[in-house]
C-alpha positions in Angstrom: 0.0 0.4 -0.1 2.9 2.2 0.6 3.5 2.6 -3.2 -0.2 3.6 -3.7 -0.1 6.0 -0.8 2.8 8.0 -2.3 0.7 8.7 -5.5 -1.6 10.8 -3.6 0.3 14.0 -2.6 -2.7 15.9 -1.0 -1.0 17.5 2.1 -3.3 16.3 4.8 -3.1 12.8 3.7 0.6 12.6 3.5 0.8 14.5 7.1 -1.3 11.4 8.5 0.1 8.6 6.4 3.6 9.9 7.5 3.0 9.9 11.2 0.9 6.7 11.6 1.6 6.6 15.5 0.7 10.2 16.1 -2.6 9.5 14.4 -3.2 6.3 15.9 -3.8 5.3 12.0 -4.9 1.4 11.0 -5.9 0.7 7.5 -7.3 -2.6 6.1 -7.7 -3.0 2.4 -9.1 -6.2 1.0 -8.8 -6.8 -2.8 -11.8 -9.0 -4.2 -11.4 -10.9 -7.2 -13.8 -13.7 -8.7 -13.3 -16.6 -10.9 -15.2 -17.3 -14.2 -17.8 -18.9 -12.0 -17.9 -15.8 -9.6 -16.4 -17.6 -6.6 -14.5 -14.9 -4.5 -10.9 -14.8 -3.5 -9.8 -12.1 -1.0 -6.3 -10.3 -0.4 -6.0 -8.3 2.6 -3.3 -5.6 2.8 -2.6 -3.9 6.1 -1.2 -0.6 7.1 -0.2 -0.3 11.1 -2.7 -2.9 12.0 -2.5 -3.7 15.8 -5.4 -5.3 17.8 -3.3 -4.0 20.8 -3.4 -0.7 19.8 -6.4 0.7 21.3 -9.1 3.4 19.7 -12.5 4.2 20.7 -14.8 2.3 18.4 -17.8 4.6 19.0 -20.8 3.8 17.0 -18.8 0.9 15.2 -20.4 -1.5 17.7 -23.8 -0.8 16.4 -22.9 -3.3 13.8 -22.3 -6.5 15.7 -25.1 -5.2 18.2 -27.5 -5.5 15.1 -26.4 -8.7 14.2 -26.6 -10.4 17.4 -30.2 -9.0 17.9 -31.3 -10.3 14.7 -29.4 -13.7 15.9 -31.3 -13.4 19.1 -34.6 -13.3 17.7 -34.1 -16.2 15.3 -32.9 -18.4 18.0 -36.0 -17.6 20.2 -37.9 -19.5 17.7 -41.2 -17.9 18.9 -44.3 -17.9 16.7 -44.9 -14.2 15.9 -41.7 -12.9 16.9 -39.8 -11.3 14.5 -37.4 -8.2 13.7 -40.5 -6.2 12.7 -42.7 -7.2 15.8 -43.8 -4.4 18.0 -41.6 -4.3 21.2 -41.6 -2.2 24.6 -38.9 -1.9 27.0 -39.7 -1.3 31.0 -37.2 -0.3 33.4 -36.2 -2.6 36.6 -33.0 -0.9 37.8 -31.5 2.2 38.5 -30.6 4.3 35.4 -32.6 2.4 33.1 -35.6 4.2 31.0 -38.9 2.7 29.3 -39.6 3.0 25.6 -43.2 2.2 24.7 -43.8 4.3 21.8 -41.7 5.6 18.6 -43.4 7.9 16.7 -41.0 7.6 13.8 -41.9 4.1 13.1 -45.0 3.3 10.7 -47.0 1.6 13.5 -45.9 3.9 16.1 -44.1 1.1 18.1 -40.6 0.2 18.5 -39.1 -2.9 16.8 -35.8 -4.2 16.2 -36.0 -3.6 12.5 -36.8 -0.1 13.3 -34.1 0.1 15.8 -31.2 -1.2 13.4 -32.6 0.9 10.6 -32.0 4.0 12.7 -28.2 2.9 13.9 -27.2 2.2 10.5 -28.8 5.3 8.5 -27.6 8.2 11.0 -26.0 6.0 13.7 -28.8 6.6 16.4 -27.4 5.8 19.9 -31.0 5.2 21.6 -31.3 2.2 18.9 -27.8 0.9 20.1 -28.9 1.1 23.9 -32.1 -0.9 23.0 -30.2 -3.8 21.1 -27.5 -3.8 24.0 -30.6 -4.4 26.6 -32.4 -7.0 24.0 -29.3 -9.3 23.8 -27.8 -8.4 27.3 -24.3 -7.6 28.3 -23.3 -11.4 29.1 -24.6 -12.8 26.0 -23.1 -10.0 23.8 -19.6 -10.6 25.1 -19.6 -14.5 25.2 -21.5 -15.0 21.7 -18.7 -12.3 19.9 -15.8 -14.3 21.9 -17.2 -17.7 20.8 -17.3 -16.4 17.2 -13.7 -15.9 17.3 -13.6 -12.3 18.3 -11.8 -12.5 21.8 -10.5 -9.0 21.8 -13.7 -7.4 21.6 -15.3 -5.8 24.8 -18.9 -4.4 25.2 -19.1 -3.3 28.4 -21.7 0.0 28.3 -24.7 1.8 26.8 -24.4 5.3 25.2 -25.7 7.2 28.3 -24.0 8.0 31.7 -24.2 4.6 34.0 -22.0 3.1 36.2 -20.5 -0.2 35.5 -23.1 -2.2 37.9 -25.8 -0.2 36.0 -24.3 -1.4 32.6 -24.5 -5.1 33.7 -28.2 -4.9 34.2 -30.4 -4.9 31.2 -34.0 -4.2 31.1 -37.3 -6.2 30.7 -38.5 -6.6 27.2 -41.8 -7.7 25.9 -43.2 -8.1 22.2 -46.6 -7.4 21.4 -49.2 -8.9 19.3 -51.0 -6.6 16.6 -53.8 -6.2 19.0 -51.4 -5.0 21.9 -51.6 -8.3 23.8 -48.5 -9.9 25.1 -46.5 -12.2 22.9 -43.3 -12.9 24.6 -42.0 -11.2 27.8 -38.0 -11.3 28.3 -37.0 -10.6 32.1 -34.2 -8.2 33.1 -30.9 -10.0 33.0 -27.8 -9.2 35.0 -24.2 -10.2 33.9 -21.9 -12.0 36.5 -19.0 -12.5 34.0 -15.8 -10.7 34.7 -14.0 -8.7 32.2 -10.4 -8.9 31.4 -9.2 -5.1 32.2 -5.7 -6.3 32.3 -4.4 -4.5 29.4 -4.3 -0.6 30.2 -5.7 1.6 27.3 -4.7 5.3 28.2 -5.0 8.3 25.6 -3.9 11.9 25.4 -2.2 14.0 28.2 -5.5 15.4 29.8 -9.4 15.6 29.8 -12.2 17.6 30.8 -14.7 16.2 33.6 -17.3 18.4 35.0 -15.4 21.7 33.2 -12.1 20.9 35.2 -9.0 19.9 33.4 -7.6 16.6 34.7 -3.9 16.8 33.8 -3.7 12.7 33.0 -4.3 10.4 30.3 -8.2 9.5 29.6 -8.5 5.9 30.6 -10.5 3.7 28.0 -9.4 0.3 29.8 -12.8 -0.4 30.9 -14.8 1.1 27.7 -15.9 -0.8 24.5 -13.4 -2.3 22.4 -13.7 -3.5 18.9 -10.3 -3.8 16.9 -10.1 -2.8 13.4 -9.3 -6.5 11.8 -12.4 -7.6 13.9 -14.7 -5.1 12.9 -13.5 -5.6 9.1 -14.1 -9.4 9.6 -17.6 -9.0 10.9 -18.8 -6.9 7.9 -17.4 -9.7 5.8 -19.0 -12.1 7.4 -22.3 -9.9 6.8 -21.4 -9.2 2.9 -19.9 -12.8 2.3 -20.9 -15.2 5.0 -19.6 -18.1 2.9 -16.2 -16.6 2.9 -15.6 -16.8 6.6 -15.2 -19.9 9.1 -18.8 -21.3 10.3 -18.2 -20.0 13.7 -18.0 -16.6 12.8 -21.0 -16.5 11.0 -24.1 -15.3 12.3 -27.5 -17.0 12.5 -29.2 -15.0 10.0 -31.9 -15.6 7.5 -31.8 -14.9 3.6 -34.5 -11.9 4.6 -32.0 -10.6 7.2 -29.1 -10.3 5.0 -31.2 -8.8 2.3 -32.7 -6.1 5.3 -29.0 -5.6 6.2 -27.7 -4.9 2.9 -30.5 -2.6 2.4 -30.1 -0.2 5.5 -26.1 -0.5 5.4 -26.2 1.3 2.3 -29.6 3.3 1.9 -29.5 6.9 2.0 -31.2 8.8 5.0 -33.1 10.8 2.3 -34.6 7.8 0.7 -35.9 6.2 3.8 -39.8 6.8 4.6 -39.6 5.8 8.4 -37.9 7.7 10.1 -38.2 10.6 7.6 -34.9 11.9 8.1 -33.9 15.5 7.2 -32.1 15.1 3.9 -30.2 18.2 3.8 -28.8 17.6 7.6 -28.5 13.7 6.9 -27.1 14.0 3.4 -26.2 10.6 1.4 -22.7 10.8 2.3 -23.5 11.5 6.0 -22.3 8.0 7.4 -19.9 7.3 4.2 -16.6 8.7 5.5 -14.7 7.3 2.6 -16.8 9.6 0.0 -17.5 12.3 2.0 -16.0 15.7 1.4 -16.8 19.1 2.5 -18.7 20.1 -0.6 -19.9 17.1 -2.6 -22.6 14.9 -0.6 -23.3 12.5 -3.1 -21.7 9.3 -4.3 -20.5 8.6 -7.9 -23.1 7.4 -10.4 -23.8 3.5 -9.7 -21.9 3.6 -6.5 -23.5 1.8 -3.1 -21.4 1.8 0.1 -22.4 -1.1 2.9 -20.8 0.2 5.9 -20.7 1.6 9.6 -18.8 4.4 11.0 -18.3 5.4 14.6 -16.8 9.0 15.9 -15.8 9.9 19.4 -13.2 11.4 21.5 -11.3 12.4 18.3 -11.3 9.0 16.4 -13.0 8.4 13.3 -13.3 5.0 12.1 -15.3 3.4 9.1 -15.5 -0.3 7.7 -16.9 -0.7 4.2 -17.7 -2.9 1.3 -17.9 -0.6 -1.8 -19.8 -1.9 -5.1 -19.7 0.2 -8.0 -22.4 -1.4 -10.2 -21.4 1.1 -13.3 -17.9 -0.1 -13.5 -18.1 -3.4 -12.0 -15.7 -2.8 -9.3 -15.8 -4.1 -5.3 -13.6 -4.0 -2.5 -13.4 -3.5 1.1 -11.7 -0.7 3.1 -11.5 -0.1 6.8 -9.6 2.7 8.6 -9.4 4.7 12.2 -7.8 7.9 12.5 -7.3 9.8 15.6 -7.1 13.9 15.3 -6.8 15.5 18.7 -3.7 17.7 18.3 -3.8 19.3 21.9 -4.1 15.9 23.5 -7.3 16.8 25.5 -10.1 14.6 25.4 -13.9 15.5 26.3 -13.4 18.9 25.2 -15.3 18.4 21.9 -12.1 20.1 20.4 -11.0 17.7 17.7 -10.0 18.2 14.0 -12.7 16.1 12.3 -13.4 18.5 9.5 -9.9 20.1 9.1 -7.9 16.6 9.1 -9.9 13.6 10.2 -12.7 13.6 7.2 -10.5 15.0 4.5 -7.8 12.3 5.2 -10.6 9.7 5.1 -12.0 10.9 2.1 -8.5 11.2 0.4 -7.8 7.6 1.7 -11.2 6.4 0.2 -10.3 8.1 -3.0 -7.1 6.6 -3.3 -8.3 3.1 -3.0 -11.3 3.6 -5.3 -9.5 5.2 -8.1 -6.8 2.6 -8.1 -9.7 -0.2 -8.1 -11.3 1.7 -11.4 -8.1 1.2 -13.1 -7.2 -2.3 -11.7 -7.4 -5.1 -14.4 -9.5 -8.0 -13.3 -9.4 -11.3 -15.3 -13.5 -11.6 -14.5 -16.1 -8.9 -14.2 -17.8 -9.6 -11.0 -21.5 -10.6 -10.7 -22.7 -7.9 -8.0 -26.4 -8.7 -8.7 -26.8 -10.0 -4.8 -26.2 -6.3 -3.5 -28.5 -4.5 -6.4 -31.3 -3.6 -4.2 -34.9 -1.8 -4.6 -34.2 1.1 -2.4 -37.2 3.2 -1.0 -38.5 6.3 -2.4 -39.2 8.9 -0.4 -43.0 9.7 -0.2 -44.3 13.3 -0.4 -46.3 13.7 2.8 -47.1 16.3 5.4 -45.0 14.6 8.4 -42.1 16.9 9.6 -38.8 15.5 8.9 -36.5 14.2 11.8 -33.3 16.3 12.8 -30.5 16.5 15.6 -30.4 12.7 16.4 -28.3 11.8 19.3 -25.5 10.0 17.7 
C-alpha cells in the first residue's frame, strides 16, 4: 500500500500517512477477485494494524449489536416474534428508561428492525442502547468471543451509567398486533468478569465537569472493537460463506437482504424515520466518500458500511460496490485527530484533518480499483437492491438525532 499511498500528494493525506503513530492510524484494504464462476478470493493489505493499539470504537459497535439482535430473535423460535414485531422496554434497575412508543415507526411502536434502520442510517444512539438491552451484556460478550473475536469487549450503553448499571439490562416484551403480550423477556444481569489487564490510556488530559484533569483518559474498561475484528464482522455479513462457520451469524436470507438495504440506503431515501435530507445527506455516514462540498456518491456506487466517531477517533469499515464500472473492494480505517491531547473537550480536528484524510484515503483506493485489471468482471447482482422512494407527505422531518 505504501507505493499506492505515495501517489496521492494531498498534504493532509501525506501528513497522516507519514505519522501513523501520532494519528493512531490503522488501515485494512481487501482486494476482491472472482473466477469465471463468480467464486470469490480475497487479498488483504494491512497498514499499521495492531489489535492491542487501542482506538475508541464509538458507534462501530452498532454493527455487531444489530447482528446479535437478529440472531437472538431467530434463535428464540417463538411464533410471531420477528425483527418487525412491536416491542416495549421497561425499567427494572437504576439508570434504566422505558420505551413504549416510537412515533418515527410505521405503527408507532419500537421494533428491532426499526432500531437497526436508525442505527445504520444516521447512527442513532438510543437504537444501540435498546439492542444492548435486548441481547444483554453477558450474551453479547460470550457470543462474540465464541465466534472468534476474543479481543472485543462491549461493556456499556451510550448514556452515563455506572459499571454495575450497565451489567443490568431491561425487561423487554413483544406485542401482538392487538397490543396483547406475545413474549416477555425478564431483566438480566451479567455476572461474568471482564479482563481489564491491558491498560488503554490516550492523550495527556481530559475535561471532567468543566475541570481539566492532567492525566491520560482511561479507556481500559470501555468498549473495544479492534479494526481487524470489525472488518471481518462486516465481511461475515457481506460474504458469509467466506468466513469460518463459527464466525457467521445465525441469519436468514431475508435478514441479509434487510442488512444490505440499510447498510447502504441513504437517509433521504427512507420514509420511516423521515430524516431531514439536508442534515443527513447521502454521504453523512460514508466517510470514504464524504468531502466538504460534494455530498453524493459517484453514479452507480453504493457503500455498505458502518462508521463511528468520538473522542477524536473516526472509524469506518466498508464494502464498496460500483455497479456501473463492475468494481468491488473492502476498506476499513481508523484515525485519531486531537492535536492538543485533551479529550472530552469537543475540540477535535474532524473537519480539518479527519474527514479530509478519510476522503483522500477512500478516493486513493477507489481510483486504484477503477483502473485495476480483473480477469473476470464480478456479478454484483446480489447487492443490487430496490431502495425506498421518499413519499411526498406532510410529516415533519427528523432532525438532530443523538448520535
